[in-house]
ZAMI-225523 format. One line per 2 residues: number of its first residue (from 1); their letters; for each residue x, y, z of N, C-alpha, C. Coordinates in steps of 0.1 Angstrom, whole numbers, plus 2048, in hexadecimal, padded with zeros to 3 digits. Layout:
NUM> a> X,Y,Z,X,Y,Z,X,Y,Z | ... .
***
This chain:
1> xx> 111,0ED,1A3,10B,0F1,196,110,0E7,18C | 11E,0E3,18E,124,0DA,183,11C,0CC,181 .
3> xx> 116,0C9,18F,10E,0BD,18C,101,0BE,186 | 0FB,0C9,187,0EF,0CC,180,0F0,0CD,171 .
5> xx> 0FC,0D3,16D,0FE,0D5,15F,101,0C8,157 | 104,0BD,15F,108,0B0,157,0FF,0A6,15D .
7> xx> 0F4,0A9,161,0EA,09F,168,0E6,095,15A | 0E4,087,15C,0E1,07F,153,0EB,07C,149 .
9> xx> 0F7,081,14B,103,07D,141,109,071,145 | 110,069,13D,115,05C,140,122,060,147 .
11> xx> 12A,06C,142,138,06E,147,137,078,152 | 13F,079,15B,13F,082,164,142,090,15F .
13> xx> 13C,09B,164,13D,0A9,160,14C,0AE,15D | 155,0A8,166,163,0AC,167,16A,0A7,15A .
15> xx> 166,09C,154,16A,096,149,165,09C,13D | 158,0A0,13D,154,0A6,12F,159,0B7,12F .
17> xx> 15A,0BC,13B,161,0CB,13B,170,0CA,138 | 178,0BE,13B,183,0BD,138,184,0BE,128 .
19> xx> 17E,0B6,122,17E,0B3,113,17C,0BF,10B | 171,0C4,111,16D,0D1,10A,177,0DE,10B .
21> xx> 17D,0DD,118,186,0E7,119,194,0E5,111 | 198,0D8,10F,1A4,0D4,109,1A1,0D7,0F9 .
23> xx> 195,0D4,0F5,190,0D6,0E8,191,0E6,0E2 | 18A,0EE,0EC,18B,0FC,0E9,198,104,0EA .
25> xx> 19F,101,0F6,1AD,107,0FB,1B6,102,0F0 | 1B9,0F6,0EE,1C3,0F2,0E8,1C1,0EB,0D9 .
27> xx> 1B6,0EC,0D5,1B3,0E8,0C8,1B8,0DB,0C4 | 1B3,0D3,0CE,1B6,0C4,0CC,1A8,0BF,0C4 .
29> xx> 1AB,0B5,0BB,1A1,0B1,0B3,198,0A5,0BC | 18D,0A1,0B8,184,098,0C1,18A,08B,0C1 .
31> xx> 191,087,0B6,199,07A,0B7,1A6,07A,0C1 | 1AD,086,0C0,1B7,088,0CA,1B2,088,0D9 .
33> xx> 1A6,08C,0DC,1A0,08C,0E8,19B,07D,0EB | 195,076,0E0,193,068,0E4,19F,05F,0EA .
35> xx> 1AA,061,0E2,1B8,05A,0E4,1BD,05E,0F3 | 1BB,06C,0F7,1C2,06F,103,1B9,069,10F .
37> xx> 1AB,069,10A,1A2,064,116,1A6,055,118 | 1A9,04E,10D,1A9,03F,10A,1B5,03E,114 .
39> xx> 1C1,045,112,1CE,043,11A,1CA,044,12A | 1BF,04A,12C,1BC,04D,139,1B2,042,13F .
41> xx> 1B0,038,136,1A6,02E,13B,197,033,13A | 194,03C,132,186,040,130,183,03F,121 .
43> xx> 17A,037,11E,176,034,111,16A,03B,10C | 16D,045,103,161,050,100,166,051,0F0 .
45> xx> 15A,050,0EA,15B,054,0DB,15C,061,0D8 | 164,065,0CC,167,072,0C7,15B,079,0C4 .
47> xx> 150,071,0C0,142,077,0BC,13B,07E,0C8 | 13C,077,0D6,138,07B,0E2,13F,088,0E4 .
49> xx> 14C,089,0E5,153,094,0E7,150,09F,0E0 | 14C,09D,0D3,145,0A8,0CA,13B,0AC,0CE .
51> xx> 130,0A6,0D4,124,0AA,0D7,127,0B0,0E6 | 130,0AC,0EE,131,0B4,0F9,136,0C2,0F5 .
53> xx> 13E,0C3,0EE,143,0D0,0E9,139,0D9,0E5 | 130,0D4,0DB,124,0DD,0D6,11C,0DF,0E0 .
55> xx> 117,0D8,0EA,10F,0D9,0F5,113,0E1,100 | 121,0E2,101,126,0E8,10E,12E,0F5,10C .
57> xx> 12E,0F8,0FC,136,104,0F9,12E,111,0FF | 122,113,0FC,11D,11F,103,11D,122,111 .
59> xx> 11F,116,119,120,116,126,12E,119,12B | 137,114,124,145,115,126,14A,126,120 .
61> xx> 144,12A,117,145,137,113,142,141,11E | 135,13E,124,12E,147,12D,137,148,13A .
63> x> 13E,13B,13E,147,13C,14A,153,142,147 .
***
């Protein structure tokens, strides 16, 4: 099911869910998440993370 939820996305579903989970559970800012991902070698803009949160929140809340 995870693969279907993130079909056509540039990043793996695990990366998207990790960022959404961290933002919602730990109140990290989008800029903080951008820096954390950069430390791990994943270049993603904070605006993309914001979109992921806005798009994935209903699914995250449902689960």
